[in-house]
N, C-alpha and C positions, 0 to 999 in steps of 0.2 A: 292594445295589451298595455300604453304606457301612460294611463291614465297618473296624474300628479300626486305625486311623494307630499301626504300632509305631515306637519308636526306637529297636529295634537297629542292629548296622551295615549300612549299604548295601552290598547287596553277597555279603553272610553268607548261610551257609545259613537260617540260624532267621529273616529277613525272611519277613511274610507275604507271598503269592501277591499281585500286583499285582489291589486290586479294581477297577482302572476300566480294564481290558484291555478292553475294548468297547466306548471310545469309540475306540479306533485307528479303527474300521471303517468309515470316509469315510462313505459314506450309507449304513448301514445305520438302521431305520426306528427302533429302539431309541436309538441313537446322535443320530439329526438329532431324533428330539423331546425329547431333552434339550438337545440345541443350542436350540431353538425357546422351550422351557420359560427356559432362561438368558437370551436374545433380548429375551424378555418384561420379564423381571426389569431388566434391563438399560436395556432403553429406557425403561421407565416411570421411572427413576432418575433418566437422564441428559436423555431427551429431555422427561421433564415438568419440567424447572426451569426456570425464567421466562426467565431467561436464552438457552434455548438455542435458538429461534428464529428470534433477530435474527444467535445468533452463528452460526447454520448458513446464514442467509441472507448472511452477509458471507465466511465461508468461499465458497459459490457463487458467488457474483458475480464475485470476484477469480481463481478457479479458470478460470471462462469468460468473462470481459472479455474484447471484441474488440481492446483493445489491448495484450492483450500482444504476444511477442515471436513472430514467425514466424522458428522457428530453422530453417534448411535448408542444403543443400549443392549445389552447384552441378555438374553434371555435362551436358558436350557443351552449352552454351550457356542451359542452364535451370535453374533452382533448385528442389528438390524441398523441400514441407514437407509436415508433418503438421499436422492441426489440428482443435481440437476447441472448441466453445463453444456457449452456454445451447440455441442452433437445433441444431449439430450435434452431436446427442452422444458417438455413437458414434462422427463424426469424417470428415474428406474427405483423400483423399489427393489432394496438388494439387500442380499447378506454377506458376511463370511465369519470364520469360526474367531474366537476367542484370541488365541495365538496368531491368526494372520493379523490380525486385527493391531494387532501391536507391531510390527512391520513398517518399513516405509513403502510396499507397495503390498496389498494388501489384496487377497483372490477374492475377488466379489462373487460372487454368485448371483444373478439378475431375475428376482421373483416376477416383477412384471417389469414391460417397457410400457409406458404410459402415452408414448408417440406413435410405438405403433399398434396400439389396443385405441388411438382416436383416430390412424387410417385405416380399421378394420372396420372401427364404428360408427365413424363419422362426428364424433363428441368429442371436443377435447378435455376429456376426463382431466378433475384435479385430485390428486390421493388426499383425503382427508382421513386416516389413519386406517387401523386397524384393531379389533378387538381379536384376540386369541384365546384358544381354550386349553385349559388347562386337564392333564399336566403333561401333554406332548407340545403343545404348542401347534401343530403341524395346520390345524386346518382356524381357519377366522372370519371374522366377519368384515369387509373390506367395505367404505365409505368414500362416495365418488362421486365429485360436486361436477356438474354438468360446468358450470360459468365459474368456479373459482367462489363463491358464494355460498353462505352455508347452508343453504338447503343442501342434503345428499341422496343420493341412491347408495342401497346397502344389496351387498351380493354375497355369498359364501364362495370361499374360496380354500383352494388346497398347496400347502407352500411346497409340498412335497413333490407333488406332481407340476407344481405351477401352473392353474387351474383352475375354471370355477366349476364350481360343484355342479355336474348335469343334475333338474332338480331339485337344488339346495336353497336355501333362505335365500330369499330376495325380497326385497321392499322399493317403491319407487320414490325420490328424491322429495324428500321434506327434511324438518328440521327435528328430525325421532333420532331417541338414541338406540342401542342395540348391545349387550351384552352376554353371554353364553352362562345359562346356568347350568347344561349339561351336554353333550353331544347331538341331544333328539331335543333341547328345549332353548328356548332365548328369552332372555326379559327384554322387554317390549316398551321403553316412554317413546308413546305415540302421540304425531303429530300429523296423522295424514287427514281427515275429516275435519269440518268446524268443529264438532262437537267435540273432536277429540282436543282441542289448542286449548291454551288459557286466551285472555284477551290481547296479551303479547305477542302470540302465535307460536308458543313453544310448548311440548307438551304436557297435557292435563291429566290423561290414562293411563297406568302401568298395565300393560298387559302379560301373560305369559302365552305365548304362541309355540307350538307342538309339532315336529318335526311332519309332514308328509299333509299339513291341513291349510289350510286358506288364511292368507293375514288376517281378512275382515274375520273372522272366526275364533281369533285369538281369546283368551278368557281375559276379561278388566280384574285385577289382583288390589287396584287401587287409583284412586281417582284424590286429586285437587280440585277447588273452589275454581270460575271461570277467573275469579280477579287475580287469583295467584299469579306469578311468576310463572311457574311449571313444577312439572312432576316430574318425578326421578325416580330408578330404580337399578342397581347395581349388585353385582354376586362379588365378596371380596372373602378372602383366605386368610386364616391366622393357621400355619401350619397347615396340616392337613382339615382344619376345619375351615366347612362353609357358611358362610354367612349370608343371607339375602336384605339389603337394606334398600330401605323406600324414604325418598322423600317428599314432603309439599314446602317446596321453595313458594315461601310468600314475597320476599321482595330479594333485593340483592343480599342483603343484610343480615337474613330472617330465615328459619326454615324450622319444620320442626322432619325431628328424624324418627324411623318406626323402623323395630326389626321384623323380618318373616318368621312365623314360628314353628315348625313343621306341623304344630296344628292346622295352619291357616290363618292365625291370627295375625294380625299387624300391630306388635308391640311400641307405642310409643315411647321412644326414650326420653327421658323427664331431662332435659338438659335444656340451657335457657333457649331464648328462642334466635339468640346472636352468638353463640357457638362459631366456632372455628378453629381453622388447623388440628382438625382428627386424623387422627390414625387407630388402627390397632394393631396390635405388635404385643404378643405373647399371653395373651390374656387379659391385656390391659387395654382401655380406651380411653387414649391420651386423647385430650382437646383444650385449646385456648378459650377465651372471650373476649369482646368488644367493649362489654363495660359491667364492670362490679357484679358478681352474682356472689351469694352466702350458698354451700352446699348444703343440704339436710344435715351433714354433721357438722354444722357450721363453720368449716374451713371458707376462708374468702381468699375468691378467685379471682384475680385483678387481673387485667389488658396488660397483655406482653409478656403475660407469662406463661407456663404451659401446665396441665394435669392431668391426673388419671385416676381412673375408679377401677374395680373389678370387673369385669366385663361378665366374664362366666358367672360370676356371684349373683349379678342382676337375671341373665338370662332364669337363671335358678330360682330365684325368691321374688323378681320383678322388684328388687328394694337396694340402691345404692350402699355400699358399703364405708369404709372411709377414703377422704381425697386426700391423695399426696399430690405435692407438687413436686413436678416434672424440672421445672426451672423459672428460678423466679425473676421477675423483671427487675428492670435497670433502664438509668437513668438514657435516654438517648439509644438503647437498643432495640432494635424489632425483630419481629421474627419474620423471616423472607418466606422459610418452608420450612418443613418437616418429610423425610424420609424416611423407608427401612429397608435393610436385607432380612434375611432369615430370620438372622441372630442379634443385629444393632438397629438403633436409632441414631439418626442422622439430623440435627436442626442447624438451619441455614441461618445464620443472622446477621443482620447490618447492624453494627455500630458506625454513628455520625455518617451512616452513607458506605460505610466500607463493610466489606465483608470478611464472613470466618464461618466456619463450620464446627459443630463439637458432636461428638459420638460418643453413644453410652448404652447401658441397660439396665436393666431393675434388676437387683441383687438382694439378699437379707432386708429385704423389705423395703427398700428405697431404691434412689436413681443414683445413679454413680456417672459421671461425663468430664471426659478431657477431651483437649481442641485438640482437633486435625491437624497436624501439620504443612497447611497451606501455604501460598507464597501469601503479604501481608499489603495492607493497606491498596488494597483493587478490590474489584466482582466479582468473590469466589461463588460460584452456584454448584448445585448438587446434579450433574448430568444428569448419572441414570442412578436409582440402587436399583439390585435384581432383589424381585420380593420372594424367591426361590431359592436362593443363594448367597455366593458371600462377597460380589464382584461390587463396586460401587466406582463411579467414575467423576472427576471433578471440575468445572471450568475456571478459568483464569484469565482476568484482564484488565485493565486498564485505559484512560482516553491513547495513551502513547504504546502501549504494548502490545501485541498479534496474542488472540487468544489462545489458550492452550488445554490441551483436556490430560485430564491427569488421574493414571488408574491402580485401583487394587485389587486384586485379588482376596484380601485376607479383612476385607472389613473395613480397609484403613488402617491395620496394622502397619503395613505397607505401602509404600505408593512409589510410582514413578510416571516420569511425564510420557506418553505415547503421541502427544499427536504438537505440532506448534506452526500457527500459520505463518508463511513467510511476512517479513515490514510489506506493509503496501503504499509508503508513504516514508518519507525521509522526514524520522523524528529527533535528531539530532539537536537540533536549536529549537524545539520546542517545550514548552515549562505548563503543567498541569497543576494548577491550582485551586483550593477553598477557598472563598470568602463567604461574607453574611451582609443580609442590606438588612434593615429597618421597615417592616411592614407597618401602616396608617396606624397601627392599634400596638407597636412598639414590640410585637413578635418578630424576633430575628431568623431570617430564613437563610438559608444556606443554600452558595452555590459553584458551581465549577465552573472554572475559567482554562480553554488552553487556548496558546497564545505562544507568541515567540518571547524567545527567553530576553532579547533585548529592543523590545517592540520600546518605540518612541514616540510617541502619539497616537490619535484616534486611529483605528482601522476598519475598516468593511469586520462587522462581529455578525453573527448571529447567535440569535438567542430563543433555545428550544424549551418549551413547558407542556404537560399536562393537567395535574393536577388534581385528579378524582378516583372515586372508586376502589381505593386506598392501594391504588398502583403506584409502586417507586418508581422513580427515574434512578440508574444506575450509572457509574461509568462507564464505558464500552468503547471498545478499538472500533472505526468502521473506517476501510480501505477507502473510501469512495469520497465518501468526507474530507477526509484526511488528502488525499490525492484533487480533489479538486475544488477544496478551501483552504485547509488550512497550509498547505502547500505554497500559495497565492500568496502566504503574509496575511492570511483574516483569521480571524478570529471566533473561537465557537463555546458558547454559555449553555450550561445546563442548570434550568433553577427548582429547587426542592422545593416547591409552592406546597402551603397546606391544601387538603385533597387529595392527598397522595398516600403513601405508605409507608414513607420513608423513616416515622419514626412512630406506626405503630397508631391503632385505631383514633387514639384523642386527635392525633395531626390530619386523617382525615374527617374525620368529626368537624372538627372548629371551621369546614369550609361548603360543610353538610344543610342543603336546602337553604335558610334561610339565611344562611352564614356563609352564602357562596360567594358574597363580593369580597370574601377574603381573599379567596384564591388571586382574584383580577389585584387584587390592592396587593399581595404579595411579588405578582410578576410586575407590575410597575414598580415598584419599588425595586426590584432588581437590576431593569433598565435603568432606571436614575442612578443606583449605587454606580453603573456600567461608565454613565458617564461622567461622574463627580471622581473615581478612578483615573479617569482619561483612556480608559479601553475604549472607548464609542462616543460618538458624539450622534444627538437623536438622528441625523442624515446619512450614518454610516450604519446606523442600528434596526437589524432585520429583526422578524419573528418568524416563529414557524410553528404549528402544533397540527397535530391531526385527532380528526374522532372527538374526546370533551376534550382534546387541546386544538381542536378547531374551532369547537366553541368558546375558551380561553382567547385566541387569538382574534377572534373576529371580535370578541367584548371590548379587547383593546384597542383595537381599529374603532370603534364607536363609543370607548369613555375615552381614553388617551391618544387618540393621533398623533397628537404634536410630540409623543416619546420617540414614532420611529418615521426610518424609512421605505420600508418595505415591511410589507404584509403577506406568509404564507397561509392560507386554511384550508388542509386537508381535509376530506372527509366528514366534514363537520354538522354538528346538532349547532343552527343559527335562530328557531323559529321556536323560539322558546314555549307562544301560546300555542303552539298547535303539534307540538313534537309529539304527543300522546297517540295524534289522529293518523299520524304517519307511523308503522308499523315496523320493528316491534318496542317503538318507541316506550309505549305504556309501563315496558318493564323496567324500566329506567324511575319512575315515581319516587322512590327512594331515597334517591341521590339528590333529585333537582325537587319534589314537589308535583302536586297535581297541580294544571292549570283551570281542570273543573272547579276546585272549591275559591273562589272571592282569595279570603289570607291568601293563599299558594301561589295564585294568579297574578297577586300583588309585586311580591318580589321577584317572581319571573320577567313581570312584564318591567320592570325598572331597569333589567340590565338584557333581555333578552338582543340579539343588534339585530337582528330583519326589521324589528318596530324602530331603531332607534337611528336607520339611518338619516344622515342628516343635507340636506340639499346644499347649507353654507358652508359645510363643514371641510377641512383641508384636508382631505385623507392621502396617505400615504399609495404607491401603487400597488394593487392587488392580485395576487394570483390565486384561485379557488379550483379544487381537482375534487372530482367524486368519481365515480361507478357508477353505470347503469343497474349492472350485477348485486349492486351492495347491497344485500336484505339485512345488514344489521343498524346503519346508521340509513336513511333514506335519501337519496339523491336530490329528492326538491329541496334539503334546508340548501344546500349549495346555488344549485342553479335558480331557486327565487333571491335567492343575495344577492348574487351578479347581476340578475335581471331589475333589481331594486336598485343596486350601485348604478348603474348605468345609466337608466331610467333617470336618477336625478343627476346628473350630467357630471358622476367620475368617470372622466374615460378612461384614466389608465386602471380601469377593469379589465383582467382578464379571468378567462375561466377555460377550464378542460376535463372533458369527460372521458375517460375509459369505457369501453362498451361491455367489460370481461375482467373479471380479477376478483370481485367482489371487496368488503372491506379491509381487506390486508393484503389486497393487491399480488394474491397467489396466482400460481400458474407460469406462463410465457415471460422470462423474463427480460426479452426485447421492450415490451410496453412500460416496464419498470425502472428500464436503465432509460429510455427516452424520457421518462417525466424526470426522472433524477438531475438530466442532462436541463431537463429546462427548465427547472427549477433553480438551477444554479447561474445558470445563463443570468433569468431573470434578477437573482440579488445581485449578482457582479452590476449588472445597468445599473440597478435602482441604486446601490448603496456606493459605486464610485461617481453616479452619473450618468452614466452615457445612455441614458433612455433618450 
């Protein structure tokens, strides 16, 4: 199992057959035996460190603190919240009245106690969300993951009686999704049998399921192609008007949307494939685009702008009328999201990676907006907007300011802070700054640095990045990071590299497919700028990234190992020549490319970390983590990379695989705290030379 690693061109006919392919078998005895041996080594090394136990306890205390903010959304007079603490390990789904929520000690009513449910049924159920039935919202379709992965079981649940509905809707664990059509019918985006699934493993068929009939007799009403990413169906209300929307998702950034008419016709909404940021509001369909699009009336719709059309007119005539401009694009301002209450449309914006919200409505044939009076120079988000009411809440945080919730019952006309998390670390000596680094092609890449104000010389520094899928990295308060890293005099850096969504679609597209190297160059440029500014040296600079960010740190390891003193690679993609063979990897071809196509395989092979492990390279210490239950990014990536590094003689390679929790590590906080503690122990040892 440890054939020599060849140094021939990745993807070439002369490359040795992959000696670690057997590690892709997620649950085989051979693979799991290897995992357990690796875990034993890593646990002995990191949990055996004298500082580990206190570090773990601090992380667990912060993750399960009873004074953490209970973030909730208001529906029909109640605020709903999912809560975990030291006693409620798997958590409580609970609710309280809006008035009670605003008090210091709300009177919560438990809807489901997941620890009790687990004890009763012998399954450690992880809450994955609920679809509630309009207009009373007392019935829901509850999603329960058996292991923290994306696949969930669905059961009908009655909130008032706090019980599962006897003989109600129920479906086995899968990546299907469900939404109510009415009290006796459910729209099912189905991914049960192989014929129901796309090649990515997501729903391919949308069905109508009537109460009292078997699931396998549900009537198909819409289909996508096998090679599409997914098909989906949902029910949306505009006032009291109900609309059934169907979607054929071609890839992560392109889709065809349809409206199901009362006649049974599925009518295509003729917007461009790359439409984004859609919302239905008072008869208007609001939308954005990722590339410029000229509408039938001649209006040029631009990325980072918002536009609207008369949806009721289109339903009646099948024709678009005039297109109205909701929001003009602005330099380095991008749309973070849109939400609506019954009477207001809210747009969450990022202005040079700092948040703000504007609120408005359409009147007199045009749109009028004004800023919501929220704190500035931080990360502002819309926590909830009550679709059938007027309540809305906002979150505010930055690297040094604990999170807070600001509430309004009148569409943000008046605002009041209702929740604020206590400080988790001493920030009095710290400062948060924003700098820019010049990338290889001259593009200026912004990044944030959090450090001691009186910093005099390089210190252990953690650089974090992502750079993919149009996802932005925003400032945020993290008590665990503050207590276990910043309070020790260390620095934290967050890089806003291309591929992310910090500056809208163009920023993302600049690192798409064949341009992926731009993201890696951006990250390296930030690392070099930190050294130039005297914040770190290569020996004191550690990097971390997860998922697509794990690919980023994997590439950074193999391309520029001399820049770093430690590398953490979490739940990563690493074998980019086989990623489409590991479900649901085929769903990401719009982001990375298709290794089955020679031209695209060439650019993937140029950076794929797994194929670029070098026996002669001087790699810094590496820690790879993954989860057996991860059904989003296959654990085979991290397993094979660890095995290859070790076989190539890189003895400072550690690997740890959690057995549950899925891609996002959901469920029990104790293993999450253990992983966090191990990572900080790893970094402290590697970056201070105490390994």
